[in-house]
BALUMVO-669127 format. One record per atom (N, C-alpha, C): x negated, y, z negated; residue number from 1; residue in one letter. Coordinates in pm, whole numbers, plus 50000, padded with zeros to 5 digits. Each point is the difference from the previous one (the first is absolute). Example, Ala and Ser with C-alpha at 12.3 -4.5 7.8 and 13.67 -1.06 7.14 Angstrom:
BEGIN
+-------+-------+-------+-----+-----+
:     x :     y :     z :   n : res :
+-------+-------+-------+-----+-----+
: 48681 : 49431 : 49220 :   1 :   a :
: 50089 : 50119 : 50000 :   1 :   a :
: 49910 : 50120 : 50000 :   1 :   a :
: 50035 : 50105 : 50072 :   2 :   s :
: 49918 : 50119 : 49994 :   2 :   s :
: 50077 : 50109 : 49927 :   2 :   s :
+-------+-------+-------+-----+-----+
END
This chain:
BEGIN
+-------+-------+-------+-----+-----+
:     x :     y :     z :   n : res :
+-------+-------+-------+-----+-----+
: 21754 : 58597 : 68969 :   1 :   m :
: 50139 : 49969 : 50032 :   1 :   m :
: 50089 : 50116 : 49955 :   1 :   m :
: 50108 : 50017 : 50070 :   2 :   s :
: 50095 : 50106 : 49965 :   2 :   s :
: 50109 : 49945 : 49909 :   2 :   s :
: 50081 : 50091 : 49945 :   3 :   v :
: 50111 : 49959 : 49914 :   3 :   v :
: 50091 : 49903 : 50075 :   3 :   v :
: 50031 : 50031 : 50125 :   4 :   s :
: 50090 : 49912 : 50074 :   4 :   s :
: 49939 : 49862 : 50018 :   4 :   s :
: 49868 : 49990 : 50013 :   5 :   d :
: 49935 : 49869 : 50010 :   5 :   d :
: 50016 : 49923 : 49870 :   5 :   d :
: 49983 : 50066 : 49887 :   6 :   f :
: 50018 : 49933 : 49871 :   6 :   f :
: 50146 : 49959 : 49982 :   6 :   f :
: 50094 : 50086 : 50040 :   7 :   e :
: 50143 : 49966 : 49990 :   7 :   e :
: 50030 : 49872 : 50077 :   7 :   e :
: 49940 : 49986 : 50118 :   8 :   k :
: 50022 : 49881 : 50083 :   8 :   k :
: 49943 : 49875 : 49936 :   8 :   k :
: 49905 : 50016 : 49909 :   9 :   s :
: 49935 : 49886 : 49937 :   9 :   s :
: 50073 : 49951 : 49875 :   9 :   s :
: 50108 : 50068 : 49961 :  10 :   l :
: 50072 : 49963 : 49879 :  10 :   l :
: 50109 : 49898 : 50029 :  10 :   l :
: 50015 : 49905 : 49907 :  11 :   e :
: 50106 : 49902 : 50013 :  11 :   e :
: 50055 : 49966 : 49863 :  11 :   e :
: 50128 : 49969 : 49997 :  12 :   a :
: 50066 : 49957 : 49876 :  12 :   a :
: 50004 : 49848 : 50002 :  12 :   a :
: 49955 : 49941 : 49889 :  13 :   k :
: 50006 : 49855 : 49987 :  13 :   k :
: 50004 : 49962 : 49853 :  13 :   k :
: 50015 : 49873 : 49971 :  14 :   d :
: 50009 : 49953 : 49862 :  14 :   d :
: 49879 : 50045 : 49919 :  14 :   d :
: 50028 : 50042 : 49877 :  15 :   s :
: 49896 : 50053 : 49911 :  15 :   s :
: 49989 : 49914 : 49876 :  15 :   s :
: 49879 : 49985 : 49949 :  16 :   l :
: 49979 : 49933 : 49872 :  16 :   l :
: 50037 : 50092 : 49884 :  16 :   l :
: 50009 : 50130 : 50026 :  17 :   i :
: 50034 : 50097 : 49895 :  17 :   i :
: 50150 : 49996 : 49972 :  17 :   i :
: 50079 : 50018 : 50107 :  18 :   h :
: 50145 : 50004 : 49984 :  18 :   h :
: 50066 : 49996 : 50137 :  18 :   h :
: 50085 : 49904 : 50025 :  19 :   g :
: 50080 : 49996 : 50123 :  19 :   g :
: 49917 : 50020 : 50125 :  19 :   g :
: 50033 : 50106 : 50074 :  20 :   m :
: 49927 : 50038 : 50119 :  20 :   m :
: 49898 : 50106 : 49965 :  20 :   m :
: 49896 : 50010 : 50080 :  21 :   g :
: 49897 : 50102 : 49980 :  21 :   g :
: 49955 : 50055 : 50134 :  21 :   g :
: 49919 : 50105 : 49995 :  22 :   v :
: 49945 : 50062 : 50120 :  22 :   v :
: 49855 : 49957 : 50012 :  22 :   v :
: 49964 : 49947 : 50117 :  23 :   f :
: 49865 : 49950 : 50024 :  23 :   f :
: 49943 : 50067 : 50124 :  23 :   f :
: 49868 : 50007 : 50007 :  24 :   t :
: 49933 : 50056 : 50117 :  24 :   t :
: 49928 : 49888 : 50076 :  24 :   t :
: 49996 : 50014 : 50130 :  25 :   t :
: 49929 : 49903 : 50083 :  25 :   t :
: 49862 : 50050 : 50041 :  25 :   t :
: 49964 : 50121 : 49957 :  26 :   v :
: 49869 : 50059 : 50032 :  26 :   v :
: 49936 : 50056 : 49874 :  26 :   v :
: 49870 : 50020 : 50003 :  27 :   n :
: 49932 : 50069 : 49889 :  27 :   n :
: 50039 : 50147 : 50003 :  27 :   n :
: 50021 : 50057 : 49882 :  28 :   i :
: 50036 : 50141 : 49988 :  28 :   i :
: 49897 : 50068 : 49911 :  28 :   i :
: 49927 : 50099 : 50050 :  29 :   p :
: 49901 : 50070 : 49919 :  29 :   p :
: 50064 : 50080 : 49886 :  29 :   p :
: 49925 : 50018 : 49892 :  30 :   a :
: 50045 : 50081 : 49887 :  30 :   a :
: 50038 : 50139 : 50049 :  30 :   a :
: 50102 : 50058 : 49937 :  31 :   d :
: 50050 : 50135 : 50027 :  31 :   d :
: 50075 : 50015 : 50132 :  31 :   d :
: 50018 : 49892 : 50074 :  32 :   s :
: 50075 : 50009 : 50126 :  32 :   s :
: 50148 : 50021 : 49973 :  32 :   s :
: 50063 : 50077 : 50086 :  33 :   i :
: 50145 : 50008 : 49999 :  33 :   i :
: 50050 : 49876 : 50075 :  33 :   i :
: 50078 : 49918 : 49932 :  34 :   i :
: 50046 : 49875 : 50057 :  34 :   i :
: 50130 : 50018 : 50076 :  34 :   i :
: 50093 : 50071 : 49939 :  35 :   t :
: 50129 : 50023 : 50064 :  35 :   t :
: 50067 : 50121 : 49938 :  35 :   t :
: 50095 : 50054 : 50072 :  36 :   r :
: 50083 : 50109 : 49949 :  36 :   r :
: 50128 : 49937 : 49948 :  36 :   r :
: 50037 : 50033 : 49877 :  37 :   i :
: 50120 : 49947 : 49937 :  37 :   i :
: 50116 : 50096 : 50028 :  37 :   i :
: 50100 : 49950 : 50071 :  38 :   v :
: 50117 : 50081 : 50033 :  38 :   v :
: 50126 : 49922 : 49965 :  38 :   v :
: 50110 : 50071 : 49990 :  39 :   g :
: 50129 : 49940 : 49970 :  39 :   g :
: 50104 : 50108 : 49985 :  39 :   g :
: 50113 : 49963 : 49943 :  40 :   d :
: 50105 : 50098 : 49974 :  40 :   d :
: 49954 : 50093 : 49888 :  40 :   d :
: 50003 : 50128 : 50024 :  41 :   v :
: 49969 : 50099 : 49896 :  41 :   v :
: 50129 : 50027 : 49925 :  41 :   v :
: 49998 : 49975 : 49869 :  42 :   i :
: 50122 : 50007 : 49920 :  42 :   i :
: 49978 : 50087 : 49876 :  42 :   i :
: 50109 : 50041 : 49939 :  43 :   s :
: 49994 : 50081 : 49877 :  43 :   s :
: 49972 : 49911 : 49879 :  43 :   s :
: 49970 : 50064 : 49888 :  44 :   e :
: 49979 : 49926 : 49876 :  44 :   e :
: 50127 : 49925 : 49960 :  44 :   e :
: 50113 : 50065 : 50014 :  45 :   e :
: 50127 : 49937 : 49965 :  45 :   e :
: 50026 : 49875 : 50085 :  45 :   e :
: 49971 : 50012 : 50130 :  46 :   e :
: 50021 : 49885 : 50089 :  46 :   e :
: 49898 : 49890 : 49969 :  46 :   e :
: 49881 : 50038 : 49963 :  47 :   c :
: 49900 : 49902 : 49960 :  47 :   c :
: 50049 : 49919 : 49880 :  47 :   c :
: 50049 : 50069 : 49900 :  48 :   i :
: 50051 : 49934 : 49879 :  48 :   i :
: 50117 : 49909 : 50036 :  48 :   i :
: 50090 : 50049 : 50084 :  49 :   r :
: 50115 : 49920 : 50040 :  49 :   r :
: 49955 : 49872 : 50072 :  49 :   r :
: 49908 : 50013 : 50095 :  50 :   r :
: 49953 : 49883 : 50075 :  50 :   r :
: 49927 : 49901 : 49910 :  50 :   r :
: 49922 : 50052 : 49907 :  51 :   e :
: 49931 : 49910 : 49907 :  51 :   e :
: 50100 : 49925 : 49912 :  51 :   e :
: 50098 : 50071 : 49947 :  52 :   e :
: 50095 : 49938 : 49907 :  52 :   e :
: 50106 : 49915 : 50069 :  52 :   e :
: 50059 : 50051 : 50107 :  53 :   e :
: 50111 : 49930 : 50065 :  53 :   e :
: 49955 : 49897 : 50103 :  53 :   e :
: 49888 : 50026 : 50065 :  54 :   e :
: 49955 : 49911 : 50107 :  54 :   e :
: 49876 : 49920 : 49961 :  54 :   e :
: 49949 : 50023 : 49878 :  55 :   n :
: 49876 : 49937 : 49955 :  55 :   n :
: 49886 : 50025 : 50100 :  55 :   n :
: 49998 : 50119 : 50056 :  56 :   n :
: 49901 : 50038 : 50100 :  56 :   n :
: 49870 : 50038 : 49929 :  56 :   n :
: 49894 : 49925 : 50026 :  57 :   v :
: 49869 : 50026 : 49938 :  57 :   v :
: 49897 : 50044 : 50104 :  57 :   v :
: 50047 : 50045 : 50115 :  58 :   y :
: 49911 : 50035 : 50111 :  58 :   y :
: 49988 : 50150 : 50020 :  58 :   y :
: 50012 : 50078 : 49892 :  59 :   i :
: 50001 : 50145 : 50010 :  59 :   i :
: 49870 : 50057 : 49946 :  59 :   i :
: 49938 : 50087 : 50080 :  60 :   f :
: 49876 : 50067 : 49963 :  60 :   f :
: 50030 : 50147 : 49969 :  60 :   f :
: 49920 : 50060 : 49913 :  61 :   w :
: 50011 : 50142 : 49963 :  61 :   w :
: 49875 : 50070 : 50050 :  61 :   w :
: 50015 : 50112 : 50071 :  62 :   n :
: 49882 : 50071 : 50052 :  62 :   n :
: 49983 : 50139 : 49938 :  62 :   n :
: 50045 : 50018 : 49879 :  63 :   d :
: 49992 : 50126 : 49925 :  63 :   d :
: 50104 : 50103 : 50042 :  63 :   d :
: 50069 : 49978 : 50111 :  64 :   t :
: 50107 : 50090 : 50041 :  64 :   t :
: 50125 : 49925 : 50044 :  64 :   t :
: 49983 : 49878 : 50049 :  65 :   s :
: 50112 : 49924 : 50057 :  65 :   s :
: 49992 : 49854 : 49961 :  65 :   s :
: 50115 : 49936 : 50004 :  66 :   y :
: 50007 : 49855 : 49985 :  66 :   y :
: 50011 : 49941 : 50140 :  66 :   y :
: 49921 : 49897 : 50027 :  67 :   i :
: 49997 : 49938 : 50133 :  67 :   i :
: 50040 : 49854 : 49984 :  67 :   i :
: 50115 : 49966 : 50055 :  68 :   d :
: 50054 : 49864 : 49990 :  68 :   d :
: 49950 : 49919 : 50119 :  68 :   d :
: 49920 : 49897 : 49974 :  69 :   t :
: 49941 : 49918 : 50105 :  69 :   t :
: 50067 : 49864 : 50015 :  69 :   t :
: 50122 : 49985 : 49947 :  70 :   v :
: 50068 : 49870 : 50003 :  70 :   v :
: 50016 : 49947 : 50142 :  70 :   v :
: 50010 : 50087 : 50098 :  71 :   n :
: 50018 : 49956 : 50139 :  71 :   n :
: 49869 : 49986 : 50077 :  71 :   n :
: 49887 : 50018 : 49932 :  72 :   s :
: 49871 : 49983 : 50067 :  72 :   s :
: 49974 : 49852 : 50025 :  72 :   s :
: 49918 : 49972 : 50098 :  73 :   k :
: 49968 : 49860 : 50031 :  73 :   k :
: 49885 : 49948 : 49915 :  73 :   k :
: 49913 : 50088 : 49956 :  74 :   i :
: 49879 : 49956 : 49930 :  74 :   i :
: 49985 : 50060 : 49861 :  74 :   i :
: 49999 : 50132 : 49988 :  75 :   i :
: 49957 : 50066 : 49876 :  75 :   i :
: 50086 : 49963 : 49880 :  75 :   i :
: 50126 : 49965 : 50021 :  76 :   k :
: 50084 : 49962 : 49886 :  76 :   k :
: 49947 : 49876 : 49929 :  76 :   k :
: 49911 : 49927 : 50063 :  77 :   y :
: 49947 : 49877 : 49940 :  77 :   y :
: 49869 : 50020 : 49923 :  77 :   y :
: 49953 : 50123 : 49990 :  78 :   i :
: 49873 : 50020 : 49929 :  78 :   i :
: 50019 : 49970 : 49852 :  78 :   i :
: 49912 : 49918 : 49945 :  79 :   n :
: 50010 : 49956 : 49861 :  79 :   n :
: 49910 : 50081 : 49908 :  79 :   n :
: 50033 : 49993 : 49872 :  80 :   h :
: 49922 : 50065 : 49894 :  80 :   h :
: 49885 : 49911 : 49957 :  80 :   h :
: 49887 : 50063 : 49971 :  81 :   d :
: 49887 : 49935 : 49934 :  81 :   d :
: 49927 : 50111 : 49925 :  81 :   d :
: 49968 : 49976 : 49874 :  82 :   c :
: 49929 : 50102 : 49922 :  82 :   c :
: 49859 : 50025 : 50055 :  82 :   c :
: 49943 : 49899 : 50068 :  83 :   d :
: 49870 : 50014 : 50066 :  83 :   d :
: 50025 : 50009 : 50150 :  83 :   d :
: 50078 : 50099 : 50039 :  84 :   c :
: 50047 : 50012 : 50139 :  84 :   c :
: 49888 : 50041 : 50096 :  84 :   c :
: 50024 : 49976 : 50128 :  85 :   n :
: 49903 : 50037 : 50103 :  85 :   n :
: 50048 : 50117 : 50087 :  85 :   n :
: 50117 : 50054 : 49969 :  86 :   c :
: 50055 : 50114 : 50073 :  86 :   c :
: 50060 : 50101 : 49902 :  86 :   c :
: 50023 : 50119 : 50051 :  87 :   y :
: 50070 : 50100 : 49921 :  87 :   y :
: 50085 : 50086 : 50092 :  87 :   y :
: 50095 : 50068 : 49942 :  88 :   i :
: 50091 : 50087 : 50073 :  88 :   i :
: 49945 : 50141 : 49995 :  88 :   i :
: 49999 : 50066 : 50115 :  89 :   d :
: 49946 : 50135 : 50011 :  89 :   d :
: 50104 : 50089 : 50068 :  89 :   d :
: 49999 : 50127 : 49966 :  90 :   g :
: 50096 : 50093 : 50058 :  90 :   g :
: 49980 : 50018 : 50149 :  90 :   g :
: 50109 : 50026 : 50068 :  91 :   c :
: 49996 : 50030 : 50144 :  91 :   c :
: 50081 : 50127 : 50024 :  91 :   c :
: 50132 : 49988 : 49991 :  92 :   d :
: 50088 : 50115 : 50013 :  92 :   d :
: 50128 : 49972 : 49921 :  92 :   d :
: 50102 : 50085 : 50012 :  93 :   e :
: 50122 : 49984 : 49921 :  93 :   e :
: 50079 : 49874 : 50034 :  93 :   e :
: 49976 : 49942 : 50116 :  94 :   e :
: 50078 : 49886 : 50045 :  94 :   e :
: 49921 : 49870 : 50009 :  94 :   e :
: 49873 : 50003 : 49959 :  95 :   s :
: 49920 : 49878 : 50014 :  95 :   s :
: 49880 : 50001 : 49905 :  95 :   s :
: 49936 : 49887 : 49993 :  96 :   l :
: 49880 : 49980 : 49920 :  96 :   l :
: 49902 : 49919 : 50083 :  96 :   l :
: 49876 : 49994 : 49955 :  97 :   y :
: 49901 : 49911 : 50063 :  97 :   y :
: 49968 : 49886 : 49905 :  97 :   y :
: 49979 : 49882 : 50057 :  98 :   l :
: 49941 : 49889 : 49928 :  98 :   l :
: 49853 : 49999 : 50038 :  98 :   l :
: 49912 : 50012 : 49899 :  99 :   r :
: 49856 : 50007 : 50025 :  99 :   r :
: 49929 : 49886 : 49929 :  99 :   r :
: 49888 : 49959 : 50055 : 100 :   a :
: 49917 : 49896 : 49940 : 100 :   a :
: 49914 : 50061 : 49890 : 100 :   a :
: 50008 : 49945 : 49879 : 101 :   s :
: 49917 : 50051 : 49890 : 101 :   s :
: 49863 : 49935 : 49997 : 101 :   s :
: 49984 : 49894 : 50077 : 102 :   r :
: 49872 : 49931 : 50015 : 102 :   r :
: 50005 : 49927 : 50133 : 102 :   r :
: 49891 : 49938 : 50039 : 103 :   e :
: 50001 : 49920 : 50123 : 103 :   e :
: 50096 : 49882 : 49981 : 103 :   e :
: 50082 : 49976 : 50100 : 104 :   i :
: 50096 : 49890 : 49996 : 104 :   i :
: 49966 : 49904 : 50113 : 104 :   i :
: 49988 : 49875 : 49968 : 105 :   k :
: 49962 : 49897 : 50099 : 105 :   k :
: 50123 : 49948 : 50075 : 105 :   k :
: 49979 : 49958 : 50123 : 106 :   a :
: 50106 : 49938 : 50079 : 106 :   a :
: 50057 : 49882 : 49922 : 106 :   a :
: 50132 : 49989 : 49999 : 107 :   g :
: 50068 : 49893 : 49929 : 107 :   g :
: 50038 : 50035 : 49857 : 107 :   g :
: 49950 : 50111 : 49950 : 108 :   e :
: 50025 : 50040 : 49861 : 108 :   e :
: 50137 : 50068 : 49988 : 108 :   e :
: 50066 : 49978 : 49886 : 109 :   e :
: 50126 : 50067 : 49974 : 109 :   e :
: 49973 : 50143 : 49955 : 109 :   e :
: 50078 : 50094 : 50053 : 110 :   l :
: 49992 : 50140 : 49959 : 110 :   l :
: 50087 : 50019 : 49877 : 110 :   l :
: 49947 : 50070 : 49900 : 111 :   t :
: 50074 : 50023 : 49876 : 111 :   t :
: 49981 : 50144 : 49954 : 111 :   t :
: 50098 : 50047 : 49921 : 112 :   i :
: 49992 : 50132 : 49938 : 112 :   i :
: 50035 : 49984 : 49852 : 112 :   i :
: 49966 : 50100 : 49922 : 113 :   d :
: 50046 : 50008 : 49862 : 113 :   d :
: 50131 : 50077 : 50004 : 113 :   d :
: 50111 : 49935 : 49963 : 114 :   y :
: 50130 : 50065 : 50006 : 114 :   y :
: 50007 : 50121 : 49908 : 114 :   y :
: 49923 : 49999 : 49892 : 115 :   g :
: 49986 : 50118 : 49918 : 115 :   g :
: 50117 : 50037 : 49910 : 115 :   g :
: 50085 : 49907 : 49966 : 116 :   y :
: 50104 : 50030 : 49902 : 116 :   y :
: 49989 : 49900 : 49886 : 116 :   y :
: 50033 : 50045 : 49878 : 117 :   d :
: 49973 : 49923 : 49878 : 117 :   d :
: 50059 : 49860 : 50000 : 117 :   d :
: 50121 : 49984 : 50051 : 118 :   e :
: 50066 : 49869 : 49994 : 118 :   e :
: 49924 : 49893 : 50077 : 118 :   e :
: 49928 : 50039 : 50105 : 119 :   i :
: 49931 : 49901 : 50082 : 119 :   i :
: 49891 : 49929 : 49918 : 119 :   i :
: 49936 : 50073 : 49909 : 120 :   y :
: 49891 : 49940 : 49923 : 120 :   y :
: 50051 : 49897 : 49900 : 120 :   y :
: 50125 : 50016 : 49956 : 121 :   e :
: 50060 : 49901 : 49910 : 121 :   e :
: 50027 : 49868 : 50072 : 121 :   e :
: 50025 : 50007 : 50130 : 122 :   q :
: 50034 : 49882 : 50079 : 122 :   q :
: 49883 : 49948 : 50081 : 122 :   q :
: 49891 : 50074 : 50006 : 123 :   c :
: 49889 : 49970 : 50090 : 123 :   c :
: 49928 : 49873 : 49959 : 123 :   c :
: 49968 : 49917 : 50099 : 124 :   s :
: 49924 : 49878 : 49974 : 124 :   s :
: 49873 : 49996 : 50085 : 124 :   s :
: 49951 : 50118 : 50042 : 125 :   c :
: 49878 : 50004 : 50079 : 125 :   c :
: 49882 : 49956 : 49913 : 125 :   c :
: 49885 : 49980 : 50061 : 126 :   a :
: 49882 : 49951 : 49929 : 126 :   a :
: 49959 : 50094 : 49886 : 126 :   a :
: 50011 : 50131 : 50021 : 127 :   v :
: 49963 : 50096 : 49897 : 127 :   v :
: 50091 : 49986 : 49878 : 127 :   v :
: 50131 : 49999 : 50023 : 128 :   c :
: 50095 : 49990 : 49889 : 128 :   c :
: 49995 : 49863 : 49934 : 128 :   c :
: 49986 : 49895 : 50080 : 129 :   s :
: 49990 : 49865 : 49944 : 129 :   s :
: 49878 : 49987 : 49911 : 129 :   s :
: 49889 : 50057 : 50042 : 130 :   s :
: 49877 : 49998 : 49921 : 130 :   s :
: 50019 : 50076 : 49869 : 130 :   s :
: 50065 : 50117 : 50008 : 131 :   f :
: 50025 : 50082 : 49882 : 131 :   f :
: 50089 : 49924 : 49900 : 131 :   f :
: 50106 : 49935 : 50052 : 132 :   l :
: 50089 : 49925 : 49913 : 132 :   l :
: 49928 : 49884 : 49931 : 132 :   l :
: 49913 : 49932 : 50075 : 133 :   r :
: 49925 : 49887 : 49942 : 133 :   r :
: 49907 : 50048 : 49889 : 133 :   r :
: 49931 : 50113 : 50020 : 134 :   t :
: 49905 : 50048 : 49901 : 134 :   t :
: 50071 : 50062 : 49880 : 134 :   t :
: 50114 : 50065 : 50023 : 135 :   s :
: 50071 : 50063 : 49886 : 135 :   s :
: 50078 : 49897 : 49919 : 135 :   s :
: 50034 : 49887 : 50059 : 136 :   a :
: 50074 : 49896 : 49929 : 136 :   a :
: 49907 : 49914 : 49915 : 136 :   a :
: 49873 : 50002 : 50034 : 137 :   g :
: 49905 : 49910 : 49933 : 137 :   g :
: 49940 : 50055 : 49880 : 137 :   g :
+-------+-------+-------+-----+-----+
END
């Protein structure tokens, strides 16, 4: 399957992780490029402003640019999981790729590791929940 075929298989729907999530309707092989992440390319200053003033949490960093995906139909709904099945990979200055880190089954929610410290303090995924249970005991 091509990237565009995988893009067509994505849908946003209710998630057990948080609010809405991104799900696939087809099996996706490991290492496949699932979709290209695009949006408004903004400066660091504008990123900070949108995060603080608009509570915008849909901004990705690609090592050179900030990409605001708030107006996307699907990718803005991708949720965090410490045991994620996808990762973000470089593409160009204006976009990124969402890639499968392992085989993903049809019907499965796509997740990434958001990769910033605050998320781990709030995370309730199976990995973090297990860690909290063992460290509390």
